[in-house]
N, C-alpha and C positions, 0 to 999 in steps of 0.2 A: 504493500500500500504506500509506504514511504517513497519507494522508488518511482511509482507511478506519479505521485504528487510532485516529486522532484523533477521528473521529466516534463510534466505539464507546465511547471513554473519556468523551466528553461525555455520552453516553447513560447510562453508569454513574454519573457524578457527578449528573446530573439525577435519576435514579431514587433515589439516596441522599438527595438533598434532599427529594424527594417523600415518601419513607418517614418522614423525620424530622418533616415537617409533618403528615402524616396521623396519626402516633403522638401528637403534641401535641394535635391536634384531638380524637382519640378520648379522651384523658385528660380534656380539658376537658368534653367532652360527657357522659362517664360521671359525673364529679363533680357538675357543675351539674344534670344531670338527676336525680340522686339526692339532692342536698343542698338546692338552691334551693326546691323545692316544700315541703320540711319547714320551712325557715326562714320562708316566707310563711305557712304554716298555723299554726305555733307562735307566730309573731310575731318579726319581726326584732329589735326592741328587747329583748324578753324573752330571746331566744337570745343576743344579743351582750352584753347588760348584766346578765343574770341572774347572781346570785351563788351559786346552789345547783345542784349537779350530783348528782342522786339518781335515776338511771334505774330503780332497783328499788322506789322508793316508789310509793304510790297516793294521789293522782296523781303521776306522775313529773315531775321538774324537770330541764331541760336548759339551764341557764345556763352559759355558757363564759367569763364575764368573769375568773374566777380563773385559768383556763388562758391566756387572752390576756395578762393582766398577768404571769403567771409566765414566759411565753415572752419578753416584752419585757424584764423585769428581768434574767433570766438572760442574755439576749443582750447587753444593755448592760454587764453585769458582765464577760462574756467579752471584749468589745471593750476595756473599760477595762484589763483585765489583759493581754490578748494583743497588742493593737495596738502599744503602746509597745515591748514586748519584741521583737516581730516586726520592726518598722521599724528599730529600732536594730541588731538582729542583721543585717538586710539591708545596712545601711550599713557595718557592720564587714566583712561578707563581700565587699562590692563594692570597698571602698576601703582597708581597714586590715588585712585578714586575711593573714598570711604564707602563701605558696603551699603549704608543707608541711602547715599546719593546714587550709587550704582543701580539700585532697584528702580529708581525713577529715570535715570539717564539712559539705560539700555533700552527700555521699551520706547522711550522718546525717539531714539535713533531708528529703531525698527519701524516706528510709525511714520517717520519721514520717508522711508522707502516705499510705504504703502500709499502715500498721498498721490492722487492722479496728477499728471503733468499739467493738465489744464488748470488745476487748482493753484499750482505753483505760478502759472502764468497770470492768473487773476490776482494773486497776492502781489506779484511784482507790478502789475498794472495799477493797483491801488496804492502801493506803498513806495516802491523803488522809483517808478516813473515820475511821480510828482517831486520826489527828492532830486532826481536828476534834472528835472525841468527848472527847479529853483536854483540849483548850483551851477549847471553848465549851459542852461538855456535850451532853446529849441522845444521840441515836443517831449523830450525825455525818453523817447523810444530810439535807442541807439545801440551801438556795439558794446559799450561799457555796461549798459543795463543788462544786455544778454549775457555778458561774461559773469556778472555778479550773480545773476539768477542761476546759470548753469553751474557756477562754483558751489552754490548752495545745494543744487540738486544732486551733485555727485558725492556729497558728504556721506550719505548712508553707505554707499558702496565702498568708499575708501576707509571709513571708520570700521565697518563691520569686518571686512577682510583683513585689514591691518591688525585689528585687535585679535582676531583668530590666529593670525600668524605669530603674534607676540606670545600668546598663551600656549602655542604649540612648541615653543622653544623649551627644551628640557630644563627643569629647575636647577639642575646641577651647574648650569652655566652661571646662574645668578649666585648660587652658593659659593662657587669657586671665586667669583669676582669679589664678593664680600669677604671671603676668607683671606684674600690677598691684601685686604686693608682698604678697598675702594668703598666709597660712600654709596648709598642706595641710588641716588640720582646718577652718579657717574657709571655705576654698573649697568643701569638700565640703558643709558644712552650709548655707552661704549661697548657693551657686550650683547645685551638682548636685542637691541634694534639692528645692529649689523647681522646678527644671527637670523633675524626674521626678514632680511632684505628681500629675499625672493618673493615672499608673500606680499610684502608692502609694494614692491614694484608691480606685481600682478594686480593689486587693487588699483593702482594708478592707471594701468593700461585699460582695465575694465571701466574705470571712471572716464577715460578718454572716449571709449566706445559709447558710453551713455551720453556724453556731451555731444559728440559729433552726430549721433542719431536722433537727438531730441528734436521734436517738431512743434507740438501744440503750444508749449510754453513760449518758444521763441517767436512763433507767429504773432503772439499778442504784444510783444514788447521790443522787437528788434528794428522796427521801422519798415522792413521788407522792401527796400529799394534795390532793384537789380542793376546797380552801378558799382564801379570799382570802389572798394573801401577807401575812404578819405581821412579817417581818423576815428578815435574812440567815441567822439560825440556826434557822429553821423550815423544815419540808418544803414543797415546792412541786410542782405538776404543770404541765407544758407541754402545748401543743396536740398535739404529736407523741406524747408518752407517753400522753396520754389516748386517742388512737386505738389505739395498739398494745396497750395493756393490756386494752381491752374489746372490740375488734372480733371476737376469736375466739369469744365467746359471745353477742354482741349479735344481736338479731333485731327485726324490725318497726320501731317508732318509734325504739327505741334505736339500731339500725343506721343509720337515716336521719340521726339526730342526729350520729353519728360521721362520716358522709360529709359532712354540712354543716360539721362542724369542719374537715375536710380542705379544703373550699371556702374557709373563712376563712384557713387556712394558705396555700393557693395564692394568695389575694389579697395576703397579706404578701409572698410571694416576687415577685409581679408589681410591687408597690410598690418593693421593693428593686432589681429589674431596671430599673424606670423611672428610679429615682434614678441608677443606674449609667449608663444611656444619656444622661440629662440632663447628668451631670458630664462624660462623654466629649465630647458635642457642645459643651458650653460651653468646654471646654479646646481643642477643635479650632478654635473661632472666635478 
């Protein structure tokens, strides 16, 4: 009976794995079949390096360089803002946080991960945008606002994974550092944090993936101007927002250009995952 049950569960696990693989293959086939022919016909260089996105003009222009740079700049800004705060918070929660405070802080971090992105966007629209409008002028919907919001949104990912990595370090590392005369703070920063480097870097990379793939929150507060980024206080459009804003009414060549934009975004995600695997394999060696 036990063997039959074991065989049945192996079949369930195998089927689940197959479904995941097939789903991924179907997504790739759909995007590449709809996007790659357009890129080859329009011109890969003109599509990736073109600075004008005017699908309603005659002739239409489908250059996505402004959106590529917008995605890169916004993601870098989110990492600069969110990663230091997230890593330091994880260190505090793992090694310095009082138990009574931890009982409240840990659920709060988990709750941040469960909040829908559109709620984050509405929060920024009501709080961060007016502050930006008062301090830097304009509408307040700009690249800096998007960076701040995405920096907040990646915090649960960075904090959760970094804390898990720190807690996974064998306690003998800490005991050895203290036994050699090091203080608690120095042992944590000089011994435990370097030992957890692989997990911390992984959390950063996954945070980058969250930031570059975010859509709804950015739509509400980035300004959504399909022009070359001119500065932190100017509006910007990312690859994801470009797709979601225009896909509803796009047709023909316009729709194919948006699918091709999704292919480029998918390529960014693949690059990020490749970096993740490279870092993990390097640390394993």
